[in-house]
N, C-alpha and C positions, 0 to 999 in steps of 0.2 A: 626159309624165306625164297618167295619168288624170283627168279632168275630171269634178267631180260634176254632174248634173242643171243645169238652168238656174231651178229652183225647186218649191219643194214647193206641191202643189194638193188641198187637200182639200174637196172640195164637199159640204156636209151639211146645212144649212139655210139659210131665206132671210137671215140675221144674218151677214154680213162681217167678218172682222178680218184687218189686214194686221199680219205681223210682218217686223220688218227685223234684221239680223244686226249683230254686231260687228267692228269691224276686225282683221284677221288671221282671223276666221270664217270660217262658213256660216250655211249656215238649219239646218245639226245643232245648233247654241248654241237653236235654239226650236223643234227638232223634238218633243220632248217637252210643249212647254206647246202645241203645233200639234197633237197628237194626243189630249191633253186636251180643250181646247175643241171638237174635232171629235167626242168623245164626248158631248160637250153641246150637239150639234147646231147647232153653229158650221160654218159656210164660212170656212176658213183659206188664206191664200195666202202664201208665204213665198219671195220671190225669192233670188237671188246676186246681191249687186252686182257690177259689172264687175270683172274681174282676180282674182277671189275662187274658191274651189273647185277649183284647179289644184296647192294643194300647192308652187306656186312663190311667194317671197314677193318675187320681183322684178315679178311679173304685177302685185300691188296698188300698188306704186310706181309704174307705167307708166300710171296713173290720177289723178284730180284729185277733188275733192271735190264738182266741178259736176258731173262724169259720174255721181258716186253721187246727187246731186241730181234728175238727168235721169231717173234709177234707181228714185229713189223715186215721184216722180212718174208712169213708166211705170206703176210695179205697182200707184198706185191707178186710174191709165186702165182697168188689164188689168182688174180689179174692176166697176168701172163698167161697160165693154164687154161684160162677163159679165150685167149686166141686178142689180147690186147696188146699189141705190140710197142704203143706209146703212150705213156703215164704222167700226170702229173700227179705230186705230192704234197699234201700240205696236213700241220697238226697245228693243235690248238693247245699251249701251254707245253705240258709233258712231252703231248704228242710230237710237238713241233721239234723236241730235238733228236725223236726218231724220225722225222719226215727229215731235217738237216741230214742225219747220219745216213740216211738212204740215198741222197744226193751226193754224197763223198764216196759212193762205190764205183761212180761213174760207168754205173747199168747204162748201155744204150737205149733202154724201155724207157729208163726216167729222162724226159725233156724240160722238166723243171719243176718249182716249186717252192714253199717255203712252209714259214712259222708264223702264228698269232700268239701274241703275248706270250712268247715262251723265252725261259732264264736259261738262252744260250750262254750265257754269263755269267758266273759268279758275281752276285753282290747280294747284300743284303734283302733277305724276303720275311713272308709271315708264313710261310708253307706250313712249318710246323704248325704253329700255334693254330690256324686256321683246319687243319687234322684235325687237331685233338678237340676242338668244337665240334666239328662233325661228327667225331666218335662218339662224344658225350651225348651228341639230339640224338643218333642214330640206335646207341645200346641204353639209353636212359633207364630203363627200368631193372637193365644188369649190369648198371656201373655202380662200381665200387673204388675203393682206390688200389687194392690190389691190381685191376683189372685197367685202373687208370693208370699206374706205375709203369705194367708190360707194354699195353700201346705207346705209352712217351718212350719207353726206351727201344722200342722196336724201331717207331717212326725217324727218330732222332737215326739209328744206322742206315733207314732205307734212304731217305732223304740224303744221307752224306754219300750215301752209291750212288744215287741220281747225278749228284753233285759231280763225282769223278767221273760218271758216264758223262756226263753234257762235257766237263773238261777237255776229253780227248776229241769231241766233237768239233768243239771251239778249236783246237789244234788245224782241224783239216778243213775250215772253213776254206783258207786260200785255194785250196784244192777244187772245190767244185769250180765247173765250167758253165753248167746248164743256167739260165735263167734264175733268179732269186726274188721271192716276193716277202717282204717282212712287216708285218703288221702290230702296231702298239696301241693300246688303250693308254691315254692321259692319266685316267684316273685310275689307274690299276692299282690295288690296293695290295695283292698279293704277290707281286715281284716289283725291283724298281723299275719305271719305265723306262732309265736311260739304258738297260743294258742295250737295246735294240741299236741303238748307235755303236755301242764296242764293238757289236758283231758286226755292223756294216763296215767297219774300217778293217774287218777282215777279208770281206768280199768286194773290193777294189776291183779285182780281176775277170769280174764276169758284170752280167748287165742286173744291176738292182735295182727293183721298186720298193721303197719305203714306205708304207702311209702313216700319218700319224691320226687316229683319231681321238681328239682332246676330251671328249665329255664319256667317254665309253670307261666302262671295269673292265676287271681282268677278262670275265667269260663273254669276251669281244664278239662271238657269234649269236650271241640272245641278247646282247645290251642295246642302247639305244642308237647307238651305230652300226646296225647288223645289215640294213637293205645297204648301206654306202660299203659297206664290207663286200658284200656279196657283189655289187657292181664291179668294185676295184679287182676282186679275184675274178671274176670272170674276164673284165677286159685284159688281165693281165695274162692268163692263158688262152685268150682268143689269139694272142701275140705270138704265141708259143711257136715251134717250127713241127707244126703236124702234118705227115705226112699223109696227104688225101687220097695215096693209091691203096691204102690199106683198110679201106671203108669195102 
């Protein structure tokens, strides 16, 4: 199957933003936000997580949360190698877990960031059911009971590992010193929208911006509140401590 390019990279201004996509998604999840930020003079990098972009769900299941953590760190390193000294990091859903983990590193290059509709706190969700629907739709011509059973087992195992990774991030939230932006869709049918408030309680030590979008679904970056989200993200990053001497 045709595979997407390895990343989106829009070089514009001296301020850099890293955008991480969702589970089963690709950088197309954040393409419109990336273009919006580029138009406002930001350099934007949106890489693909390993196993993504092939339109084969089984490629995703062959990966691990630890591999995706390595991908996130490599993405940060890429921007630093390009000479960007100050970077804001954001992620959608699963990508938000990794963006938030980057914030916990206390890396001087990361000056703020956050997560959109991200399961930073373990609560009931429909991620497994949605993954199975996605897999069946993509693999419909090659779908049989044996394949379904294997994918179901592998999905449950992987999602459990993601929850365990997320739990570590949750415990580290009180250590984050940089400003944090959290966005949550009110009509999120994939994760429980209330998780954003649980996460917020763990971030009382830093400057927190929490935005609620009542009419949007899970993929908020392409939903009905997309333009509102874009403006809110821009307002947040405009308020970060960018050192203009790095121009």
